[in-house]
C-alpha positions as CSV (number, residue, x, y, z in Angstrom):
1,X,-180.3,67.0,136.9
2,X,-178.2,69.5,138.8
3,X,-175.7,67.9,141.2
4,X,-174.6,71.3,142.5
5,X,-174.7,72.1,146.2
6,X,-175.9,75.6,147.2
7,X,-175.1,77.3,150.6
8,X,-176.3,80.7,151.8
9,X,-173.4,82.6,153.4
10,X,-173.0,86.0,155.0
11,X,-170.3,88.2,153.4
12,X,-168.7,91.4,154.6
13,X,-167.3,94.4,152.8
14,X,-164.4,96.5,154.0
15,X,-163.1,99.8,152.6
16,X,-159.3,99.8,152.3
17,X,-156.7,102.0,150.7
18,X,-155.7,100.9,147.2
19,X,-152.0,100.6,147.9
20,X,-149.3,98.1,148.5
21,X,-149.6,96.3,151.9
22,X,-153.3,97.2,152.4
23,X,-154.4,93.6,152.0
24,X,-151.5,92.2,153.9
25,X,-152.2,94.5,156.8
26,X,-155.9,93.3,156.9
27,X,-154.9,89.7,156.6
28,X,-152.3,89.9,159.3
29,X,-154.8,91.5,161.6
30,X,-157.3,88.7,161.0
31,X,-154.6,86.1,161.6
32,X,-153.7,87.7,164.9
33,X,-157.4,87.6,165.8
34,X,-157.6,84.0,164.6
35,X,-160.4,84.8,162.1
36,X,-160.3,82.3,159.3
37,X,-161.7,83.0,155.9
38,X,-163.7,80.9,153.4
39,X,-163.6,83.5,150.6
40,X,-161.8,86.7,149.7
41,X,-162.3,89.1,146.8
42,X,-160.6,92.5,146.4
43,X,-161.2,95.3,143.9
44,X,-160.0,98.7,143.3
45,X,-163.2,100.8,143.4
46,X,-162.0,104.3,142.6
47,X,-158.8,106.3,142.7
48,X,-157.0,105.4,145.9
49,X,-159.8,103.3,147.3
50,X,-160.5,99.5,147.4
51,X,-163.0,97.1,148.6
52,X,-162.6,93.7,150.2
53,X,-165.4,91.2,150.1
54,X,-165.0,88.4,152.6
55,X,-166.8,85.2,153.7
56,X,-165.5,84.5,157.2
57,X,-165.6,81.2,159.1
58,X,-166.3,83.2,162.2
59,X,-168.7,85.9,161.0
60,X,-169.3,87.7,164.3
61,X,-165.5,87.9,165.1
62,X,-164.8,89.4,161.7
63,X,-167.6,91.9,161.9
64,X,-166.5,93.0,165.4
65,X,-162.9,93.3,164.4
66,X,-163.8,95.4,161.3
67,X,-166.2,97.6,163.1
68,X,-163.5,98.3,165.8
69,X,-160.9,99.1,163.1
70,X,-163.2,101.2,161.0
71,X,-162.9,98.9,158.0
72,X,-166.5,97.6,158.1
73,X,-168.7,99.0,155.3
74,X,-171.5,96.5,154.7
75,X,-172.8,93.0,155.4
76,X,-174.9,91.0,153.0
77,X,-175.8,87.5,151.9
78,X,-174.5,85.6,149.0
79,X,-174.7,82.1,147.7
80,X,-171.9,79.5,147.2
81,X,-172.5,76.9,144.5
82,X,-170.2,74.0,144.1
83,X,-170.2,70.6,142.5
84,X,-168.6,68.4,139.9
85,X,-167.0,70.3,137.1
86,X,-168.7,69.8,133.7
87,X,-169.5,72.0,130.7
88,X,-172.5,74.1,131.6
89,X,-172.3,73.4,135.3
90,X,-173.9,76.7,136.2
91,X,-176.6,76.7,133.5
92,X,-179.4,75.2,135.7
93,X,-178.6,77.6,138.5
94,X,-178.7,80.6,136.1
95,X,-182.0,79.4,134.5
96,X,-183.6,79.1,137.9
97,X,-182.7,82.6,138.8
98,X,-183.9,83.9,135.4
99,X,-187.3,82.1,136.0
100,X,-187.7,84.0,139.2
101,X,-186.7,87.3,137.6
102,X,-183.6,87.7,139.8
103,X,-180.7,89.7,138.5
104,X,-177.2,88.6,139.5
105,X,-175.2,91.6,140.8
106,X,-171.8,89.8,140.7
107,X,-170.5,86.3,140.2
108,X,-167.2,84.5,140.2
109,X,-166.5,80.9,139.4
110,X,-163.5,78.6,139.2
111,X,-162.9,75.0,138.4
112,X,-159.9,73.1,139.9
113,X,-159.4,69.5,139.0
114,X,-162.8,67.9,138.8
115,X,-164.8,70.4,141.0
116,X,-166.1,73.9,140.5
117,X,-167.1,76.6,142.9
118,X,-168.9,79.9,142.4
119,X,-170.1,82.7,144.6
120,X,-172.9,85.0,143.5
121,X,-174.4,88.1,144.8
122,X,-177.9,89.4,144.3
123,X,-179.6,92.6,145.4
124,X,-180.5,92.5,149.1
125,X,-184.2,92.6,148.4
126,X,-183.8,89.4,146.2
127,X,-182.0,87.2,148.7
128,X,-185.0,85.3,150.0
129,X,-186.4,84.7,146.5
130,X,-183.0,83.7,145.2
131,X,-182.7,81.2,148.1
132,X,-186.0,79.6,147.0
133,X,-185.0,79.7,143.3
134,X,-181.8,77.9,144.3
135,X,-183.6,75.2,146.2
136,X,-182.9,76.3,149.7
137,X,-185.5,76.2,152.5
């Protein structure tokens, strides 16, 4: 029995320079605009370039700010899975996606104390089927 909770969330991708202060500059701008975040991931993508993946508490405000600043690159839908931490906590989730033939494009997971949280990305064309596989309406 899976006691994990699943939530569908929009995420946004920004292109940034891969240099000191790039993330700080973006975060200070979002703070000035009072745009809170629920999730943040950053990766160097190629020489001199980086990508930020963000789940915002105020999606439209972030999208508008990033479009105006030229940072906006893409919007997509991901899934946040959370629940009590235990060995194999993600197995049922992964099995359900495999049964539906859905490939995970990226995933992260962390456990702190007695709870775990994970965010996963699937191809855009698989979002609706993934939602069904994960038990969402």
